[in-house]
N, C-alpha and C positions, 0 to 999 in steps of 0.2 A: 372438291376433296379426294386424294387418290389414296387408294392401299396401299400400308406398307406393312411388311413382313418384318417384324421385330423382334427379339430374343423375349421381351415380356408380352406375347401373344396370347398369355392367358391371363391377364388380369381382367376381375371381373369387372361387372356392369356399376357395380356399388363403388368405384375407387373413384374420388371426388378429382372432377376436371375443371380447367377453365374454361369456360364458355366464352367465344367471341360474341361481338354484338350482331344482332339479327341484321342483315343485309340481302340485297337481292342476288339468289344465287347461292347462298349462303344456310348454313344450321341455323335456327333458330330455338331458344329455349321456350316451353310452353306446357304450361299445367303441368311442370314436374318433368315434361320428355324432352329430349333432344329429336327434333324433328329436321329432316333432311327439306331439301324443296321438294312442292308436291310433286313435281315428277319423276322424284328419285323412288324407288322401292324399298328403301331401307328406315328404319326408325331405331333411335337408340334410346337404351335406358339408362336415365342416370338415377335416379331413386330407385333402390332394391326394394322399399317397403310398397311400391306400388307394382301394379300387375299389370305386364305388357297385353294390351292389346291384341285378342285372336287375330289371323290373316283375314278375317272376315270383315272385319270393324272398319270398310273402308267406303261405306254409306251404301244407300240404296240401290245404286246401279254399281255395285263393287262388281268385276270382271274376275271371275276365278280362273285359277290354273289349267282346270280340266276343260276349259271352254266354253261351261254354260255361263250364262251371265245372270248372277243371282246372287244372293246373300248368305255369307259363309255362316256357320253359327260357330258361336264365341262360348267357349265354357270354363267361366269363373271359378276361383276356387270353392265357391259354394256349391257349385253341383249343378244350380241354374243356367237354362239356356236361354238366350238372349232372343226378341221376337225378331219380325222380319226388316223392323228399320233398327238394329243393333240397339234397342235401350231395353232395360228389364224391366220385366213386367211389375205393376206398382206394389203388386202383394212379396216381393223381393227384395224392394228397397230398404225395407229394415232390416233383413237379414245379409245384406250386402253390408251395408255400416257397418255392423255390429261384428262381422267377419273379418275386417281390413287386416286387422292384425295379423288371423291366421293368413289371409292371400299373401300379406309380405312375409311372412315364415317360410312360405312352400315356395314364393318366387326365390326369397334368397337362396333356400336349398336347391333350387333347379340350377342356380346359376353356380352354387357350390359343387353341384356334382361336376357339371361343364367341367370349371375350374380344374377338377382332381382328376378328370379324364388322362390316364396315362398314355403319352406316345412313343413310338422305338426310339430308341439310344439311338440309334444310326440310319441314315436309307438303307443302307446294305443289310440293315436285321432284315425290314420288310420283304425285300427284294429274295433275299435267302428264303425266307418263310414261306412265300409266294410259291419260289420254284420249286422249294421243296414240296410243298403242297401238291401242283401241278402234276412233277414229275414225281409218277410211283411204279408198283410192280406192274401196272399196266403196261408202262411205257416198254419194259422190258419183253413181256412174253406177248401182250395182245398186238401190239404195232406190228411186230416182225411178222407173225402169221397172219393176221388180216391182210397183211399187203402182199404176201405170196399167193394168199388164197384168190386173192381178186385181180391178179393182173400182174403181180410184181411191180416193175415201173413203171407201167401207165397205171397202175392205182395212184401213183404222185399227184396224177392230174385232178381226180376228183377229190382228193385229201386237201390236195391245196386249195379248190374253189371253194369248199365246204369250209375250210378255216377262214379263209379273205372275207366270207358272206354272211358265216353263221359263229363260228366259235369266237374270234376274236372281237366284234363288235359287241357280243353280249359278255364276254368276259371284261373289256373295257365299261360297259356300261355300270355293271357292278362295283368294280373300283371307283369308279367317280359316284355311284348313289351313298354308297360308305364311308368315302371320303366329306362328302358336303355336308351328308344331315349327321356322321360320326353316332351313328345308332347299332345296335344289332339287327338281326332279322326279324326279330318280332316287333318290337318299338318304333322303326323307320318307316310302318305304313302310317303311324297318324302323323307324319309330315308328307305323304306322298297321296294315298289313299285309302281312308280307313274300312273302306268293306273288304280289302284285301288283305287285312291283319294275319287272316288263316292260312296264308302263305307261309308268314313264319312259323307257324306253331306244325304245320307240315314238314318244312326244313328238319326244325329239332328231333321229329320223331324218324325223318328219313336217315340223319345222321346218327343216332341211336341202333337204327339198322344194320347198317354200315361198320358201326364198332360192332357190334356184335359177332361179324363173320370175320372182317376185313384183319381182326387183331388175331386172331385163329391162323390164318396163312404165317402170320409173322411167328405164331408158336412152332409151326413147324419149321421154317428156316432156325429157328433157336435150336431146336432138337438136332437138325441138321448141321448145325456150328459146334454144339456141344460133342456131336459124333464123331467130326471132324478131329480132334485133338488126340490121336493116334497114328501110330507108326504105319497101320496102314489101314484106309479107309473100309469101314464095315459094309459096304455096298460093290466091292470087287468082287468077291467070293460068294462062292456058292454052298461052304461050308458052316453056316451059320444056323443055330435053330430055325430062325422062322423060313428057312429056305423048303422047298418042295424038289422032287423028282425032275420038274419044268425046268427049273432053273439051269440057264447057260451060259458061260463066261466064255464068248467069243473072243475075246482079248486076250485068254490066256494063251499058254506057250504050246500047249496039247491043239494037236488037231481037231479040233471042235465046227462038227456042222452046224447051220441054226435051220431049224425046223418049224413049221406050222405052230406048233406048241411051245413052241421054245421063249422062257421069259428071261430076261435080263437079273440079274442080281440087282442093279440098280432100283428096277421096278418092284421085285419084291421086297426089299426095304424100305422102300417107299407105302407100299400097299400093306405090307403085313408085319410090319414093325413100327412105322411111324404112325399110319391111318388106323392100322388093326380093322380094315374095312370087312376080313372075311369072319369077323366076329359077329357081324349084323346082317340081316337078313333084308334091309333096306329103310325106306322111312318108318314104314309101321312096325319096325324091331329094330330101333336103334342100337339098342345092348348098353353097357354099362359106361363109364367116365373113364377114360386114359388118364392117370393119376401122374403121368410122365407129362403129357399136354398141358396139363392143368396148373402142374408147378410152372413150367414154361410160359404160360400166360399170365400166370400170377408176376413173374418178374418183371414180363413186360408191360403189365399197367402198373406197377409201381415206377418203373423208369418213367411212364408218360404223367404219372401224379406229379415226380418231383420236378420235371421239366414243365410243367404249365399252370403248378398251384398258384404260383406268384404273377403270372400274365406272360404278356410280351416279353416283358423289362427280361425275361428267364428264359423264356423258351425263344425268344430271338438270339441269345448264344448261344442255346443248343444246337441251332441250324446251323450254323457256322462249321459243325462236324456232322452231322445227317444230313445237311444240304449237299457238301462240298465231296465229302469223300465217297459217295456213288462215281462220280466223274474221274477221279483218280483209278477208283477200281476198272471202271469201265474203257478207260486209257490201256491199264495192263493187259485185261482181259483181252481186249482188240490186238496189241500188239502179239500178245500169245497168238490168238487164232489165226491170224494171217500168218505165221510160219509154220502152222499144220501141215501136213502132207493131204491134200484133199479140199483147203481151204478154199480154191477158186470155185469150185462146184458148189459150193453153198450160195458163195456170192452170184455167180450166175442164176441159178435157181431165184435166188431173192428178187435180184433186179430186170431178170428177163422180160421184155415188156410182151403183153398178150392182149393186142388193142381190142379183141374182138369185146374181151370184160365189159369194155365201157358202153355197150349197148344195154347190159344189164340192170335192171333196176337194183339189185340188191348190192352191187357194188357200189353204188352212192349212197343207199343208207348205210352201209357198215363206213364208208368215209364219213357222212355227219355224224354216226353214232360215235364212232371213232375219235373225231376232233370235240364235240361236245364233252363225251367222258375224259377225256385227256387233260382238257382246260379247267375243267369241274366248276361251270357256274352252277349254281342252283342249291348249292348247299350250305349258301351262307356262311362260306369263309372268308371269298373274299370282300362280302359287306364287313364282317368283322374284321380283318387283317388290315383294311384299307379305311375304316375308322378310327383308329389310331395313328394315322398318317398326319402331318403337317397340313393347315387346310389348303396353301399354294402348293403342296407337292405335285410333279408333275405328273399325274397317274396315267397321261397319255402314253409320256414315253416308258412308264412301268410296263403298261399292257403291252405295247410293241415286242419288248426286251424280253419279257419272263414268257410270255406267248410261244415267240421266236424262238428262245431258250428248250423250251417243251417241246415243239416240233421238231427240232433237230437233234434234240436227246434219242426222241423215238426212232428216228431214221438211223442214228448211229448204232444206236443199239442191236437194231437187225443184224448190221454186219457182225456184232462182237457174237449173235446167236447163230446166223448162219454160216459162220465161217469154222465154227465148232461142228454144225450140222455136217455140213461137206467132209468134215474130217471124219465123223462117225459113218456117211456114206462109204466113204473109201476103206475103210477098215471092216467093214460088214460086206463091201463087195455088193451094194444095192444102190437103188437109185435115191436121191435125197428125198423125193417123194416119201419114200417108203419110211422113213427116220424121219422126216419133219411131220407125220402125223397125229404124235402128240399135240394138244392144244390147252391151253390154261397153264396154271401150277404144274400140270404135270410136264410143261415143255421146259421147266426148271430142276424140277426136283425128278425128274425121270433122266431124260435126254442129257441135258445137259452137265446132271451129277454125274451122268456115267463116265461120261467125256472127262469130266474134268479128272475123274478118278484115274484114267488111263493116259493120264499127261505125266511128263516128267515132273518134281515136287508137287507130285499130286493135294499133299494134305494142305500146304502152303496156297494155291488156289483156292481148294476149297473153304477154306477160313478165311479168306477176305471176299470171297463170291459171296457167301451167306451173309457175310457182315454187312455187304453191300445191299444183300436184300432187306437186312432188317433196317439199316439206316434209310433205306428208300420206303418203308413202310411206317417208320417212326414220326417222320415229320409230317408226313400225309394224315396219321392218326394224331399228334397235336394240333392239325388245324381244323379236322374234322369234329374234335371236343370243343376247340377253340370258339367255332359258329356257335354251337350248343350255348355256350358258359356267356360268351357277350351278348347272343340274345337275350338269355333269361335274366343276367345282372342288370341288362339295360330299361328290361321292361318291369323289373320288379328290386329296383334298387335301395328301396326303403327295408326290403327284407333282406338281402344277400350282398348290397355294396361292399358291407365290412365283414362278410363271412365268407369271403370268395374258398379260401384254403377249405373251410368246410364243405361248401356244395359240390368243389371240384372233388375231394372225396368221395363224396354221396353218389357222384357222376361216375365215378371210374368203378365205383362199388357195383352200381345198376349196370353197368357195361360189363363188367367182370361175369355178375351171374345169368344177365342175357346170352354170355355166350357159351353157357354151359353143355346146351343142345348140341354145339360144334364142338364139343370135345367128347363127344362120345363114340364110339367105336363106328357108326354110321353117321359121323360129324360130315364128312366130305359132300356127302349127300347133302345134308341141310346146308351147307356152305355154297354150293351150286344151285340150291332152289333160291336162295338169298339174295345171290348175287343178278341172277337172271331178272328175278322177279319184283324184289323188295327196293330198289333203285332206279333200274331202267325208264318205264314207264313213268314213275311216281316224280323222277326228276325232270322230265321231258313237259311232264304236264306244268309241274311248278314254275318251269322260267318261261315256259309260254306264257302264263297267264301274269308272272312277274313282267314281261316284255309288253304284253297286253297293257298292262296298269300303268305302267309309266311313260310308254309313248302315246297312247289313247285316252287315259283320263287325266293322270298327272301334267300330259300334253307335251309333245316335243318340244315345242318353242321354250316352255318354261325350264324344262329338263338341259337345253343346251344354254340357256340363259344361267342355270346352277354351273355348269360347267367353264363359263367364262369367267364368271365370278372367281371360280379358283384358278386358272390358268390363264386369264386373260382375253382368250381369244375362243370362239364359239366353235364348235363341231361344224365340218365341212358337209355338202350336201351328200356326201359316200356315207357319212354316219347316220345322218337322217335316215335315208332311204332304208339303208339295212335297218333301223333302229323300229321303225313305222311297217315296214312290209316285209322285207327279203328274211331277217331274223326270225319273226313268228312263222313264217312261212315254211322256212327251213324245220323251224322246231315240229311244227304241226307235220309235216312231209315224213319225220324221222317217226313219230308218236304214231300217226296212222297205218304205218307200214308194220311198227313191232304189233299192233293192236291185229292185224287182220292176218297175221303170220306168228302165231305165239309159238317161241322155239321148243322143238322138241329134246326134250331133255333127257341125256343118258352119260354116265359116267361109269368109266370101266367097263364091266358086263353088264350094269346094273340099268335097265329102261324103265326111267318113273311113269309111275301106273299115270293112268287118266286124270285120276281126281287131284292130282298134283298142280295141273293146270288152273283149276278153280282156286286151290288153297293159295297160289302163284297171286292170282290177280287181288284176291282177298288182303293178303299180305299188303301189296301195292298200295288196294284201296283207303287200307286202313290209315295211312297218313294223309293224303290229298283229300278225306272227307271231311277234314276239319276247315278247310278253305269253304265250301257251299254253307257248315254248319254255324261257322263265324259269320259268313254273310247273312243267313235268316237271323240270329242272333242280334246282329249289328241292327239290322232294320225293327226287329221289334222293340227294341232298349230305345229306339229312337223317337222322340216326339215330333209329333205333326202329321198330314195328312202323308200318302202313300208318296207322292211328286216330293213333299220335302224332305222325307225321311230317306230318298235317293241320292237327293242334292245334296244334303248334309253328311252322307255317307261314304259320298264318293269326293268330297272336298276336304285338304290337308287341316286337320284340326288344330295344329301347335305351328309356330314359326320353328325356323332354323336357326339357331345360335352360330355366328360367322363371326370371325376376327377382321378388326378392322383398324388397323394401326395398335394402339396398345390400349384398347377398347374392344368392347364384343357388341354385334349389333344383331338383331333378329331382321331375316330375310321375310319380308311379306310380299 
């Protein structure tokens, strides 16, 4: 029998089908089930009132997918666990008989939930959503800075190597997992390796941490956008109420000299008007909340809510704007930057190779970290987005296309930034290295904003630039929250499946309230702390364990067979080697490098005290602690000896429903 993808791909198993007579090599009707040839690994459920046996119901010597020869646990509706021979204890016989109606209802409900799962309206909606998620603010500010700091053009060598052997294989793995099992980051582990289910909870916590500070950066951009609707941009002069005596506008027509204590009007606008960090003494005295930024953030979360509240059907349409608009603006800014005087100086500084840098370990660590955080596995987003795909969608092609687009966007963004930095160096009569010492958001909100303010048609370029930053951030926020939403709704469908709008509303309110600390006068210090510690080591740990669970416990052979079910051909040796060995080593290398050399944080003139390192590690640990906690919980609630508990906990609990022509089957 061959698999066919038809328009009626989602018809439930309870639909009546004519069954041919049993013959050699064909399907047979037996005890209410359509059973393929014994050599097949697929069983079809015909009667919705009968419970499909679990993957372990294969007999005494069943070979389970993680490589152990043993018997897989079967969890029927009544909650009892079958014994080692796959037969229920005598004491449960009556219970099983009396609850057959309930079992049938639950099986029917599971099939209906699968049937009702929405899919992307068009393939392009999915691609734009994934590209919009992967291409974010970090592509614009982080990659150019990391590139010129680590050898310019020479940095592209370790960056490409890390992408080929680490980032892209992990990206592909998550797309394939989500598309095959059609579940979010929590419930998917029941079908892979149940003891690692804590990974899903850790991912949700990490996503909430990201939402608590990432959207604040967008609030800063929104403040700049509103301030740009003036004839003269407010960060071009030193005559504003927030300016100090050190404010020096070297772009003015007067003969102004730049001294050691000089501060540009753009820097004072950012630090004293937008952030107001001068009203805070640091993390131990954050000060009050900025009502202007609070209103900006409230409007951003309102946009986010109405973009994702109905699911991928609505967010898939919004990304047509948020994912494509930045490329239009990047092209405009690239053309404008290339025509500025001194642009060539910036490009030369950006790409001039320093081959000696390749001998430094930190360059390879930075390359690995950059490609990993740029592509973004480990946040549950790729699992969630791909779970709404058609079963036979070519996720392999999607992985190559979207990861290539992401890497090229980072590279082109470097030209957009450094042509302007070369122009700034020309105007200041300084070296590009002096102009390019700002990192992170400061590169955008100080250096680039100042350059734009002194271009012809500065108001127009300021508006489109900060609009671009907003759209870059919005679709990444859509994705991060969708990872949490899909994970929770798939895990608790009986509670939230019909109340998605209410759950999304509650989630956005929680994220908004969690962002209040970043809206204080010292909020920029909080953003920096969360950016360095809340996500970095935690996400690396999550994806390392995810790669180990899939490749070593679920089994690389089983996973490749899953991919073959979807695409028609199994992944080659290159992908297998990457998933089993190279990618986990890649993640372990980056994680150990980070933990052995924790970053020394400094923002503006504020040096973070020593205790912030402890606080940072506590924040990072607060998410991944769910992984060992769930492992212990799982072993405690599982009956049997320790060996039996471990075997049952690493064996998939439930079968994966996959389409087979006009009907659905369980992959066993």
